[in-house]
N, C-alpha and C positions, 0 to 999 in steps of 0.2 A: 906747936898744937893747940897752945890757950887762945891764941890769937884767931878767931873765927874768919875773918877776912883773909889771912894768911892761908889758916888751912882750907877754906874753900876755891883759892885758887891752885890747891894741890889735888883738891879730891872733890868728886861731884859724885851723888846719889843719882844712881840709873834706874834702880826699882827697888821696891821696898813691897813686901807682904807678911803681915803680922799673923803670928799663929791664932787659929780659930778659938783654940781652947787650950787651958793649961795642961790636958792630957797630950794634946797634939804636942807641944811644946817640950815635954817629957819624953815622948817618945822619939822626937827627932834627936834630942840631946843623948838620950842611950844610942842611938844608930851612930850617930857621929863619934863618941866615945869608942865605939867600936869599929872604926872605920869604915861603916858601910853608909853609903851615900841616901839618905832617907828618901822615901818616893816623893815626898813635899818638895825638899829641895831639888831632885832630879826633874820633875815637873816644872817648878819655878827657873831654873836654868834653861829648859828647854824651849820655854814661853817666852822669856825675855831675851834669849839669844845672847851670846857674849864676845859676838864678831868686833874684834877691835878692841877687844876691854880686856884689863888684866884682872885676873879675881885675887884678890890677897886671902889666904887662909892661914889661918892659926895652928890647927890641928894637923900634924905630919900624916898621920893616918887618913884624914880624909882627905888630904891633899893626894895621896897616893890613890885613894879611890875614885876621886874626881878625875884623875890623870888617865885612869883605866876605863871610866865610863864617858869622858870627853878628851879624847886624843888631841884635838887640835885646840882645846883652851889653853889659853896663857893662865899660869898660874904663879903667884908668888909666896914664898914662906920665909920668915925671918923676922929680925929685929924690927925693919920696918916697918910690917905688917902689925905690929904689937903696936908700933907708936900711932899706926894711922887709927886703929881701932879705939887707942887710948883718946885720940880726937874725937872721934865718931861718938863715943859715950860722952864726951865733953860737950859736944855742939849738937848732939841728937834731936833736941826739941827745934833747933833751927832746919836740919836736914829735913824732918820728916813733919811737914806744918799739918798734916791731916789727923794727926792725934791729938786727943783731947788732953790739956793737961791736969792737974789734981782737982781742980774745981770744975772739969767737964767741959771748960771753954776750949777753943779749937786755937792754934796758935796762928 
C-alpha cells in the first residue's frame, strides 16, 4: 500500500463527491454508524451506478443496509477493505487531483 504505482494497479477511483458542509458530513456519519444508508450516499450510488464494480465497505451495519437498498450491488467487507482504505488515505492526494492542497493549489 505504500508504493503508489503498485496500489494504483489494484485500485482505481471511479467517482468522488465531497460533502458540501461539515454539517452534511456529520449527518452522513451519524446515519452510517446507525446502519442507515444516508440520502447523499444513496443518490451518489444511484447516479454513479456500480455495474461491474465491487464496493468495499468498512462498517458492517452499512454493508447490511446497502445490501438491502441495492440487492444486486457487489460488496466486500473485511481486512482487505481496511488495507485498501489505508492505501486510499495514504495516496488520496494522487487519486483526487481536483482538490486544493493546504496552500490552495490544485494537485
